[in-house]
C-alpha positions as CSV (number, residue, x, y, z in Angstrom):
1,M,15.7,-169.3,122.2
2,A,12.9,-171.1,120.3
3,S,12.5,-170.5,116.6
4,Q,9.8,-167.8,116.1
5,S,8.0,-167.2,112.8
6,L,6.4,-164.0,111.5
7,P,3.1,-164.1,109.6
8,G,3.9,-164.7,105.9
9,V,7.5,-165.5,106.5
10,S,8.5,-169.2,106.6
11,S,11.1,-170.1,109.1
12,T,12.5,-172.6,106.7
13,D,12.8,-169.9,103.9
14,T,14.5,-167.5,106.3
15,R,16.9,-170.2,107.5
16,T,17.7,-171.0,103.8
17,L,18.4,-167.3,103.1
18,A,20.7,-167.1,106.1
19,I,22.6,-170.2,104.8
20,V,22.8,-168.6,101.4
21,V,24.2,-165.4,102.8
22,Y,26.9,-167.3,104.7
23,G,27.6,-169.3,101.5
24,L,28.1,-166.1,99.6
25,Y,30.4,-164.9,102.3
26,I,32.6,-168.0,102.1
27,A,32.6,-167.7,98.3
28,A,33.7,-164.0,98.7
29,V,37.1,-165.2,99.9
30,F,37.6,-166.8,96.4
31,T,35.9,-164.1,94.3
32,C,37.7,-161.0,95.6
33,G,34.7,-160.0,97.6
34,I,32.1,-159.9,94.8
35,A,30.0,-162.7,96.3
36,G,30.2,-160.9,99.7
37,I,28.6,-157.8,98.2
38,A,25.7,-159.9,97.0
39,G,25.5,-161.5,100.5
40,V,25.4,-158.1,102.4
41,I,22.8,-156.8,100.0
42,L,20.6,-159.8,100.7
43,A,21.1,-159.4,104.4
44,Y,20.1,-155.8,104.3
45,V,17.0,-156.6,102.2
46,K,15.8,-159.3,104.5
47,R,16.8,-157.8,107.8
48,E,13.4,-156.1,108.5
49,E,11.5,-159.3,107.7
50,V,13.3,-161.2,110.4
51,R,13.0,-158.7,113.3
52,G,12.1,-160.5,116.5
53,T,13.1,-164.0,115.3
54,I,16.3,-166.0,115.9
55,W,17.3,-165.2,112.3
56,E,17.7,-161.5,113.2
57,S,20.9,-162.3,114.9
58,H,22.2,-164.0,111.7
59,F,21.4,-161.1,109.4
60,E,22.9,-158.6,112.0
61,N,26.0,-160.8,112.2
62,A,26.3,-160.9,108.4
63,I,26.0,-157.1,108.1
64,Q,28.5,-156.4,110.9
65,A,31.0,-159.0,109.7
66,F,30.9,-157.6,106.1
67,W,31.6,-154.0,107.2
68,A,34.3,-155.1,109.6
69,W,35.9,-157.1,106.8
70,A,35.6,-154.2,104.3
71,I,37.2,-151.7,106.7
72,M,40.0,-154.1,107.5
73,M,40.6,-154.7,103.8
74,V,40.8,-151.0,103.0
75,I,43.3,-150.6,105.9
76,G,45.3,-153.6,104.6
77,V,45.4,-152.3,101.0
78,A,46.3,-148.8,102.1
79,T,49.2,-150.2,104.1
80,L,50.4,-152.8,101.5
81,W,53.6,-150.8,101.0
82,L,54.3,-151.8,104.6
83,V,54.6,-155.4,105.6
84,I,51.7,-154.8,108.0
85,G,49.2,-154.5,105.1
86,F,49.6,-158.2,104.3
87,V,49.1,-159.1,107.9
88,V,45.9,-157.0,108.1
89,I,44.5,-158.5,104.9
90,G,45.2,-162.0,106.2
91,A,43.5,-161.2,109.5
92,A,40.5,-159.8,107.6
93,F,40.1,-163.0,105.7
94,L,40.4,-165.1,108.8
95,Y,38.0,-163.0,110.7
96,F,35.5,-163.0,107.9
97,L,35.7,-166.8,107.5
98,Y,35.4,-167.4,111.2
99,R,32.2,-165.3,111.5
100,S,30.8,-166.9,108.4
101,I,31.5,-170.5,109.4
102,K,30.3,-169.9,112.9
103,G,27.1,-168.4,111.6
104,L,26.6,-171.1,109.0
105,V,26.9,-173.8,111.7
106,A,24.4,-172.1,113.9
107,A,22.0,-171.6,111.0
108,V,22.3,-175.3,109.9
109,E,21.6,-176.3,113.6
110,N,18.6,-173.9,113.6
111,R,20.1,-171.7,116.4
112,A,20.6,-168.0,116.8
113,Y,24.0,-166.5,116.1
114,V,25.6,-166.0,119.5
């Protein structure tokens, strides 16, 4: 899919924002999720501006990845008294890193998130 731009929205600026969101997500792993909250807020704020462009897939991925990660973390913390809680938390971090790194690579290469 070719890179599309909207009037008044620079494709370069949008690409940079997608990269920033993914950077915040990767930082979230080291900041107990705080940076991830900033990233998902940014993704929600910019989501409407990128409708119909290749960047829409990145912001949708970011939002979906965050909420899947958050739900997995809640389940993991709730089951910490069982050994399974540690496994769920580990899986949540791996899932979140995978989606973030995959998206970051696609954004750097100026491609849609697939």
